[in-house]
C-alpha positions as CSV (number, residue, x, y, z in Angstrom):
1,M,73.0,87.2,78.2
2,T,74.2,83.9,79.2
3,A,76.5,81.8,77.1
4,R,74.4,79.2,75.1
5,Y,75.3,76.4,72.3
6,L,74.1,74.9,69.1
7,I,75.6,71.2,68.7
8,F,75.4,68.8,65.7
9,E,74.3,65.3,66.0
10,D,78.0,64.9,64.4
11,G,79.0,66.3,67.5
12,S,80.6,70.2,66.1
13,I,80.0,73.1,69.0
14,F,79.6,76.7,68.4
15,A,79.4,78.8,70.5
16,G,77.1,81.8,71.2
17,E,75.0,83.4,73.6
18,G,71.3,82.9,74.4
19,F,67.9,85.2,73.8
20,G,64.5,84.6,74.1
21,S,63.5,81.3,75.9
22,P,65.9,79.7,78.7
23,A,64.6,76.3,77.2
24,V,66.6,73.7,75.1
25,T,65.5,72.5,71.8
26,F,65.7,70.0,69.2
27,G,65.3,70.1,65.8
28,E,66.4,70.0,62.0
29,V,69.1,72.9,61.4
30,V,68.2,74.7,58.1
31,F,69.7,78.4,57.0
32,N,67.4,81.4,55.2
33,T,68.9,83.6,53.0
34,S,65.9,86.9,53.3
35,M,67.5,90.0,53.6
36,T,64.3,91.2,56.0
37,G,61.1,89.7,57.0
38,Y,62.0,87.8,60.5
39,Q,59.0,87.9,61.9
40,E,57.0,86.3,59.2
41,I,59.6,83.3,58.7
42,I,59.8,82.3,62.7
43,T,55.7,82.4,62.9
44,N,55.1,80.5,59.2
45,Q,54.4,76.7,60.1
46,V,56.3,75.4,57.5
47,Y,59.4,75.8,59.9
48,N,57.8,73.2,62.3
49,N,60.1,71.1,64.1
50,Q,63.1,73.5,62.5
51,I,65.7,75.5,63.5
52,V,66.3,78.1,61.3
53,V,70.1,79.8,61.0
54,F,69.8,83.7,59.0
55,T,72.1,84.9,57.2
56,Q,71.7,88.8,57.1
57,P,73.5,89.5,60.0
58,N,71.2,92.0,62.2
59,I,67.9,90.0,63.2
60,G,65.9,92.1,65.3
61,S,66.1,95.7,64.2
62,Y,62.3,96.7,64.1
63,G,61.0,94.7,66.6
64,I,57.7,92.7,66.4
65,Q,54.9,94.3,64.5
66,R,51.2,93.4,65.1
67,N,49.4,92.8,61.4
68,I,52.5,90.6,59.9
69,Y,52.4,87.6,61.9
70,E,51.7,84.4,59.5
71,S,50.7,82.2,62.8
72,I,49.7,83.0,66.1
73,V,51.2,80.4,67.9
74,P,54.6,79.8,65.9
75,T,56.3,76.0,66.0
76,I,59.7,76.9,64.9
77,K,62.3,75.5,67.5
78,G,64.6,78.0,67.7
79,I,66.8,80.7,65.6
80,I,70.2,81.5,65.3
81,V,71.5,85.1,64.5
82,R,75.1,87.0,63.8
83,S,73.6,89.7,65.8
84,L,70.8,90.7,67.7
85,A,68.8,94.2,67.7
86,D,67.7,94.9,70.9
87,A,64.9,97.2,69.3
88,G,61.1,97.6,68.9
89,T,58.2,100.0,68.4
90,N,55.1,98.1,66.8
91,D,52.6,101.0,65.0
92,N,50.5,101.0,68.1
93,G,53.8,102.8,69.8
94,R,54.0,99.2,72.0
95,Q,57.5,97.5,72.8
96,L,58.3,94.5,72.0
97,T,61.5,93.8,71.0
98,L,62.8,90.0,69.4
99,D,64.1,89.2,72.5
100,K,60.7,89.6,74.3
101,Y,58.2,87.6,72.1
102,L,61.1,85.0,71.4
103,Q,60.4,84.9,75.7
104,Q,56.7,84.6,75.5
105,M,56.7,81.8,72.8
106,N,59.4,79.7,74.4
107,I,61.5,79.7,71.7
108,P,65.6,79.7,72.0
109,G,67.7,82.2,70.0
110,I,71.1,82.1,70.1
111,T,73.5,85.4,69.0
112,N,76.9,86.6,68.7
113,I,77.6,83.1,66.8
114,D,79.8,82.6,63.9
115,T,76.2,82.0,61.1
116,R,78.7,82.1,58.4
117,A,80.4,79.4,59.6
118,V,77.2,77.4,60.3
119,V,76.0,78.0,56.9
120,H,78.9,76.4,55.4
121,K,78.8,73.6,57.2
122,L,75.2,73.2,56.4
123,R,75.7,73.6,52.5
124,E,78.8,70.7,52.9
125,A,76.5,68.3,54.6
126,G,74.0,68.4,52.0
127,K,71.0,68.4,54.3
128,P,69.3,69.3,56.4
129,L,71.2,68.6,60.2
130,K,69.9,67.6,63.8
131,G,71.1,70.4,66.5
132,S,70.0,71.3,69.6
133,I,70.1,74.9,71.5
134,V,71.7,73.8,75.4
135,P,73.1,76.0,77.9
136,V,76.0,73.5,78.1
137,P,77.5,70.8,75.1
138,D,78.7,68.3,77.6
139,D,78.0,64.5,77.1
140,H,74.5,64.3,78.4
141,A,73.5,67.0,75.5
142,F,74.9,64.9,73.5
143,D,73.2,61.4,74.4
144,Q,70.0,64.0,74.3
145,L,69.8,64.3,70.9
146,H,71.1,61.3,69.4
147,A,68.1,60.1,71.4
148,T,65.3,62.4,70.5
149,V,63.4,61.2,67.3
150,L,61.8,64.3,65.4
151,T,58.0,63.8,64.1
152,N,57.4,63.1,60.7
153,Q,53.5,64.1,61.1
154,Q,54.2,67.7,61.3
155,V,51.3,68.6,58.9
156,A,49.2,67.2,61.8
157,Q,50.6,69.0,64.5
158,V,50.1,72.1,62.6
159,S,46.6,71.9,61.3
160,T,44.0,73.4,62.4
161,P,41.7,70.6,64.6
162,K,38.6,71.8,63.6
163,P,36.8,74.5,60.7
164,Y,36.5,77.9,61.1
165,P,35.7,80.7,58.9
166,N,37.2,84.3,57.5
167,P,33.7,86.0,56.4
168,G,33.5,87.4,53.2
169,I,31.0,88.9,50.9
170,G,32.3,87.2,47.7
171,L,33.2,83.5,46.2
172,S,33.2,81.0,48.7
173,V,36.5,79.2,48.9
174,V,37.6,76.3,51.2
175,V,41.0,76.5,52.3
176,I,42.7,73.1,53.1
177,D,45.1,73.9,56.0
178,F,48.4,71.9,56.0
179,G,50.1,74.5,57.6
180,L,48.9,77.6,56.5
181,K,50.3,81.2,56.7
182,N,48.3,84.3,57.0
183,G,49.2,85.8,54.0
184,I,47.1,83.4,51.8
185,L,43.8,83.9,53.8
186,R,45.4,87.7,53.2
187,E,45.3,87.9,49.4
188,L,41.9,85.7,49.3
189,S,40.2,88.6,51.8
190,R,41.5,91.2,49.3
191,R,39.3,89.8,46.5
192,K,36.2,89.4,49.0
193,C,36.1,86.1,48.7
194,N,34.5,83.9,52.0
195,I,36.9,82.1,53.3
196,T,36.3,78.6,55.3
197,V,39.1,77.0,56.3
198,L,39.4,73.1,56.8
199,P,41.8,70.3,58.4
200,Y,43.5,68.3,56.8
201,T,41.7,65.4,57.2
202,A,38.5,66.8,55.2
203,T,37.0,64.5,52.9
204,A,36.2,65.5,49.4
205,E,32.4,65.0,50.9
206,E,32.6,67.3,53.4
207,I,34.0,69.5,50.8
208,L,31.9,69.8,48.0
209,R,29.2,69.8,50.9
210,L,30.1,73.4,51.0
211,D,29.5,74.0,48.0
212,P,32.2,76.2,47.1
213,D,33.3,78.1,44.0
214,G,37.1,76.9,44.4
215,V,39.6,74.9,46.8
216,V,43.1,76.1,48.1
217,L,45.8,73.6,49.5
218,S,48.0,75.7,51.9
219,S,51.6,75.5,51.9
220,G,52.8,73.5,54.9
221,P,55.7,71.4,56.7
222,G,57.6,68.3,56.2
223,N,57.9,65.4,53.4
224,P,54.6,65.4,51.4
225,N,55.4,61.0,51.9
226,N,54.6,61.2,55.3
227,V,50.9,63.0,54.4
228,R,48.0,60.6,55.3
229,K,47.2,58.8,51.1
230,S,43.6,59.9,51.9
231,V,44.4,63.2,50.7
232,L,45.6,62.0,47.4
233,G,42.2,60.7,47.2
234,M,40.8,63.8,48.3
235,I,42.7,65.9,45.9
236,R,41.5,63.5,42.7
237,T,37.9,64.0,43.8
238,V,38.0,67.7,44.3
239,Q,40.0,68.7,41.0
240,T,37.4,67.5,39.0
241,K,34.3,69.5,41.0
242,V,35.7,73.1,41.4
243,P,38.6,75.3,40.6
244,M,41.9,73.9,43.0
245,F,44.6,76.4,43.7
246,A,47.6,74.2,45.4
247,I,51.0,75.9,47.4
248,G,54.0,74.6,48.5
249,L,53.3,71.6,50.4
250,G,49.6,71.7,48.7
251,H,51.6,72.1,45.4
252,E,53.5,68.8,46.0
253,L,50.6,66.6,46.9
254,F,48.8,68.1,44.2
255,G,51.4,66.7,42.0
256,I,52.0,63.4,43.6
257,A,47.6,63.1,43.6
258,N,48.7,63.1,39.2
259,G,50.9,60.8,39.2
260,A,54.0,62.6,40.0
261,N,57.0,61.9,42.3
262,V,58.9,64.0,44.7
263,Q,62.3,64.7,45.8
264,Q,64.5,65.6,48.8
265,I,67.0,68.2,47.8
266,P,70.6,68.9,49.1
267,V,70.5,72.0,50.3
268,E,66.9,73.2,51.6
269,H,66.0,76.7,49.5
270,H,64.7,79.6,52.2
271,G,64.9,83.1,50.7
272,M,63.4,85.9,49.0
273,N,64.2,87.2,45.4
274,H,64.4,83.7,43.6
275,P,63.9,84.0,40.0
276,I,61.5,81.8,38.5
277,H,60.6,81.3,34.7
278,E,57.4,81.8,34.1
279,I,57.3,79.5,30.4
280,I,54.0,80.5,28.9
281,T,55.1,84.5,28.7
282,D,58.5,83.8,28.7
283,H,58.7,86.4,31.8
284,I,61.3,85.9,34.8
285,V,59.6,86.8,38.1
286,Y,61.4,87.0,42.0
287,A,59.6,84.7,44.4
288,T,59.8,83.6,47.9
289,Q,61.1,80.2,48.4
290,A,60.5,77.7,51.1
291,E,61.5,73.8,50.4
292,G,63.0,71.1,51.3
293,Y,61.3,68.6,49.0
294,L,60.1,69.3,44.7
295,I,58.7,67.5,42.5
296,N,60.7,65.5,40.2
297,R,60.6,66.7,36.8
298,N,61.3,63.5,34.9
299,S,58.3,62.2,36.9
300,V,55.6,64.5,35.6
301,D,53.2,62.5,33.9
302,R,52.7,65.3,30.6
303,S,49.1,63.3,29.9
304,Q,47.7,65.1,32.5
305,L,49.8,67.7,33.6
306,F,52.4,70.6,32.2
307,I,55.0,72.9,33.7
308,T,54.0,76.3,34.0
309,Y,57.2,77.6,36.5
310,V,60.9,76.4,36.5
311,D,63.6,77.6,38.6
312,M,66.4,79.8,37.1
313,L,69.1,78.3,39.4
314,D,68.9,74.3,39.1
315,N,65.9,74.1,36.7
316,S,63.1,72.9,39.4
317,V,59.6,72.7,38.8
318,Q,57.6,75.5,39.9
319,G,54.7,75.2,38.6
320,L,52.3,73.0,37.3
321,R,48.7,73.1,35.5
322,H,46.0,70.1,35.1
323,R,45.4,69.5,31.4
324,R,41.9,68.6,31.9
325,Y,40.6,70.7,35.4
326,P,40.8,74.1,36.4
327,A,43.8,72.9,38.6
328,F,46.9,74.9,38.9
329,S,50.2,75.4,42.0
330,V,53.4,76.8,42.5
331,Q,55.9,75.7,44.9
332,F,57.0,78.9,45.7
333,F,55.0,81.7,47.7
334,P,52.6,84.1,45.5
335,D,52.0,86.3,48.7
336,G,55.4,86.9,49.4
337,A,55.1,87.8,53.4
338,P,57.8,88.1,53.3
339,G,59.5,89.1,50.0
340,P,58.4,90.4,46.2
341,D,54.9,90.0,45.6
342,E,54.8,90.2,41.9
343,T,53.4,87.3,42.1
344,D,50.3,87.6,43.7
345,G,49.0,87.9,40.3
346,L,48.1,84.3,40.6
347,F,45.2,85.2,42.9
348,D,43.8,86.7,40.4
349,E,43.9,84.0,38.2
350,F,42.3,81.8,40.8
351,V,39.3,84.2,41.0
352,D,39.2,84.4,37.6
353,T,39.0,80.7,36.9
354,M,36.6,80.4,39.9
355,N,34.1,83.2,38.2
356,R,34.2,81.9,34.5
357,R,33.5,78.4,36.2
358,R,30.2,80.3,38.3
359,D,28.8,82.1,34.7
360,R,29.0,78.9,32.8
361,H,26.4,77.4,35.5
């Protein structure tokens, strides 16, 4: 391994050894506290334009598996790990290490780095910091970092450009792709749904022309306030026609479309086993989070929406439901992938809602 460095826009330098791609990369640096699931994290489009620091000290111990990708072409900018395990046998007996996979995907990584110090820096900063992975931390590297402007149009980068089907034999579901993770498709497929994935630019007319039984607004990256405003009009129209289930970024857009405001949080939440309070049952569930923005609780219009889930740690809004329409949303990932799957019953609730509506019609 050759020397590689993580540098920050404030001049900080962290030394380590490179693996994966030798490319120079730039991105927002965030940390993820998950104990497992590095492949799902790396391939989740929510990490578009971000460099992820893993707090779990040993990463790569089970290589790359062929059946747990959250997207086929990841857009993460890089990964930082304390210790890299050079291991990998998938369930077909083939060898594919994390190092080789990142080489194939042109994603750089750094190992043998003090990840605790990096995480402490990020927590103290109270916001994601722009960083770069470079071979030499010289003035030129810092000049490039300072000159780099990260796009705020992440959804446009990761959404599918054209519709495509994920055929099934049951209820017809349209999924709007804001940075879709495959776990959503897996859960709907397990319930035999006939799925059509549409770009985030799809209009209400284009969606309703397919005569869906329901619509899912997927998770995705970035600031929801930077998504084109026509999406909010689409949500307002479609929620009045068919059941709607919104997840992650989709949840934030659902909230904005119904009068709520979204705020950036000081330190992004990325990890699994976050305790979530389900208000109606008074139960505690555990879920996977990947969030940099949250619905402002005080901005929720109680005549339109009511809050269904809150985070036990910071009391933030984690779920909403519309008072008049069969539409609901959650901030966390009900499909897990990685993480606990005890909230995947929300997909059953969505299917039940669609069935009840179809029976009435």
